[in-house]
C-alpha positions as CSV (number, residue, x, y, z in Angstrom):
1,X,-18.2,107.8,146.9
2,X,-15.5,106.7,144.5
3,X,-14.3,108.9,141.7
4,X,-15.5,107.7,138.2
5,X,-12.9,106.1,136.0
6,X,-11.4,108.3,133.3
7,X,-12.6,107.4,129.8
8,X,-9.4,107.0,127.7
9,X,-11.0,105.9,124.5
10,X,-14.4,104.7,123.1
11,X,-14.3,102.4,120.1
12,X,-17.3,101.0,118.1
13,X,-17.0,97.2,118.0
14,X,-20.2,96.1,116.2
15,X,-23.4,97.6,115.0
16,X,-26.8,96.2,114.0
17,X,-30.0,97.9,113.1
18,X,-30.9,98.1,116.9
19,X,-27.7,97.8,118.9
20,X,-24.2,99.3,118.9
21,X,-21.5,97.6,120.9
22,X,-18.6,99.8,122.0
23,X,-15.3,99.2,123.9
24,X,-14.4,101.6,126.7
25,X,-10.8,101.9,127.6
26,X,-10.9,103.2,131.3
27,X,-8.3,104.3,133.8
28,X,-9.5,103.8,137.5
29,X,-8.5,106.2,140.3
30,X,-6.0,103.5,141.4
31,X,-4.2,103.7,138.0
32,X,-5.5,100.3,136.8
33,X,-6.6,100.4,133.1
34,X,-9.2,98.1,131.9
35,X,-11.4,97.5,128.7
36,X,-15.1,97.1,129.1
37,X,-17.7,96.4,126.4
38,X,-21.2,97.7,126.5
39,X,-24.3,98.2,124.5
40,X,-24.3,101.9,123.9
41,X,-27.3,104.1,124.8
42,X,-28.3,105.5,121.3
43,X,-31.9,106.6,122.0
44,X,-33.9,108.9,124.0
45,X,-35.0,106.3,126.5
46,X,-38.1,104.3,126.8
47,X,-41.2,104.1,129.0
48,X,-43.2,101.3,130.7
49,X,-46.7,102.1,131.8
50,X,-48.5,100.7,134.9
51,X,-52.2,101.6,133.9
52,X,-54.9,101.2,136.5
53,X,-58.6,101.5,135.3
54,X,-61.5,102.6,137.4
55,X,-62.3,99.0,138.3
56,X,-58.9,98.7,139.9
57,X,-57.6,96.5,137.1
58,X,-54.1,96.6,135.7
59,X,-54.2,96.9,131.9
60,X,-51.6,94.6,130.4
61,X,-50.8,93.2,126.9
62,X,-49.8,89.9,125.6
63,X,-47.1,90.4,122.9
64,X,-44.6,88.4,120.9
65,X,-41.0,88.5,122.5
66,X,-38.5,87.8,119.9
67,X,-35.8,87.2,122.5
68,X,-37.7,84.3,123.9
69,X,-39.5,83.3,120.7
70,X,-42.7,83.3,122.6
71,X,-45.7,85.3,123.7
72,X,-45.5,87.1,127.1
73,X,-47.8,89.0,129.3
74,X,-46.3,92.4,130.2
75,X,-46.9,96.1,130.6
76,X,-47.3,98.6,127.7
77,X,-43.9,100.0,126.8
78,X,-42.0,101.7,124.0
79,X,-39.3,104.1,122.9
80,X,-39.6,107.9,123.6
81,X,-40.0,109.5,120.1
82,X,-38.1,112.7,119.1
83,X,-39.6,115.7,120.8
84,X,-41.6,113.7,123.4
85,X,-41.4,113.8,127.1
86,X,-41.6,110.5,129.0
87,X,-45.2,111.3,130.0
88,X,-46.2,112.0,126.4
89,X,-44.6,108.8,125.2
90,X,-46.3,106.8,127.9
91,X,-49.7,108.1,127.0
92,X,-49.0,107.4,123.3
93,X,-47.8,103.9,124.0
94,X,-50.9,103.2,126.2
95,X,-53.1,104.3,123.3
96,X,-51.3,102.4,120.7
97,X,-51.0,99.2,122.7
98,X,-54.1,99.0,125.0
99,X,-56.5,101.4,123.3
100,X,-56.7,103.7,126.3
101,X,-55.5,107.2,127.2
102,X,-54.8,108.5,130.6
103,X,-55.7,111.9,132.1
104,X,-53.2,111.4,135.0
105,X,-49.6,110.2,134.5
106,X,-47.3,109.9,137.5
107,X,-43.5,109.3,137.0
108,X,-42.5,106.6,139.5
109,X,-38.8,105.7,138.8
110,X,-36.2,105.4,136.2
111,X,-34.9,101.8,136.0
112,X,-31.9,100.3,134.2
113,X,-31.3,96.8,133.0
114,X,-27.9,95.2,133.4
115,X,-26.1,98.5,134.0
116,X,-22.6,96.8,133.8
117,X,-23.3,96.1,130.1
118,X,-26.0,98.5,128.9
119,X,-26.8,102.3,129.2
120,X,-30.5,101.7,128.5
121,X,-32.9,103.2,131.0
122,X,-36.7,103.1,131.1
123,X,-39.2,105.4,132.9
124,X,-41.9,103.7,134.9
125,X,-45.1,105.7,134.6
126,X,-48.3,105.2,136.6
127,X,-51.4,105.9,134.5
128,X,-54.9,106.5,135.9
129,X,-58.1,108.2,134.9
130,X,-58.2,106.1,131.7
131,X,-60.4,106.8,128.7
132,X,-60.9,105.0,125.4
133,X,-58.5,106.2,122.8
134,X,-56.8,104.2,120.0
135,X,-53.7,105.2,118.1
136,X,-52.1,103.1,115.4
137,X,-48.9,101.5,116.7
138,X,-45.9,100.0,115.0
139,X,-46.6,96.3,116.1
140,X,-46.6,93.7,113.3
141,X,-49.8,92.2,114.7
142,X,-52.6,93.4,117.1
143,X,-51.7,93.1,120.7
144,X,-54.0,91.2,123.1
145,X,-55.2,93.5,125.9
146,X,-55.5,91.8,129.3
147,X,-57.1,93.1,132.4
148,X,-55.8,91.9,135.7
149,X,-57.1,92.8,139.2
150,X,-54.7,95.1,141.0
151,X,-55.5,93.2,144.2
152,X,-54.0,90.1,142.7
153,X,-50.6,91.6,141.9
154,X,-48.7,88.8,143.7
155,X,-50.3,86.2,141.5
156,X,-49.5,88.2,138.5
157,X,-45.8,88.5,139.5
158,X,-45.6,84.8,140.0
159,X,-47.5,83.9,136.7
160,X,-45.0,82.2,134.3
161,X,-46.2,84.3,131.4
162,X,-45.4,87.6,133.2
163,X,-41.6,87.2,133.5
164,X,-40.0,90.5,132.3
165,X,-38.0,91.7,135.3
166,X,-38.7,95.4,134.6
167,X,-42.4,94.8,134.5
168,X,-42.3,92.9,137.9
169,X,-40.4,95.7,139.4
170,X,-42.7,98.3,137.9
171,X,-45.7,96.5,139.5
172,X,-44.3,96.7,143.0
173,X,-43.2,100.3,142.5
174,X,-46.8,101.2,141.6
175,X,-48.3,99.2,144.4
176,X,-46.0,100.9,146.9
177,X,-47.0,104.3,145.5
178,X,-50.6,103.6,145.5
179,X,-50.4,102.1,149.2
180,X,-48.6,105.2,150.4
181,X,-50.2,108.1,148.5
182,X,-52.1,110.5,150.8
183,X,-55.8,110.0,150.4
């Protein structure tokens, strides 16, 4: 395994309400120096929840995605609040966005998006043994809950409205776990 480059300097380049861009001056093990820019990791992380109900339906949401200026079909997700574990955050987000809590929460994998440019990571959590429980969320409008048969996961992955890469990956991680767990 190669040795990580030495960080010579970290310089803030730009900042918005949500993002901070920083420049990293690096020296690689072969002596080459280079400047990279990245979105810095400023939070405690995030969670995405693959919730499966007793009828073997995936519990999804339809929400507005500002980056696309459109409504998308996706999995419940959100930031981890101060003092929360990823499992606690997953259960809270599920209650806020779908109106269901989970008695069983299983961490599947930590994913990253565009790791060459961002430090953001998201914990994928499988939620089962669901029960009705609604918490007030921070969304500007009510989210539309959608039930989708787990048996039709391939059709969901190909649905044009379900295009978030992290959500597609989470589906297949959950299916793999469910298909291989001891019975």
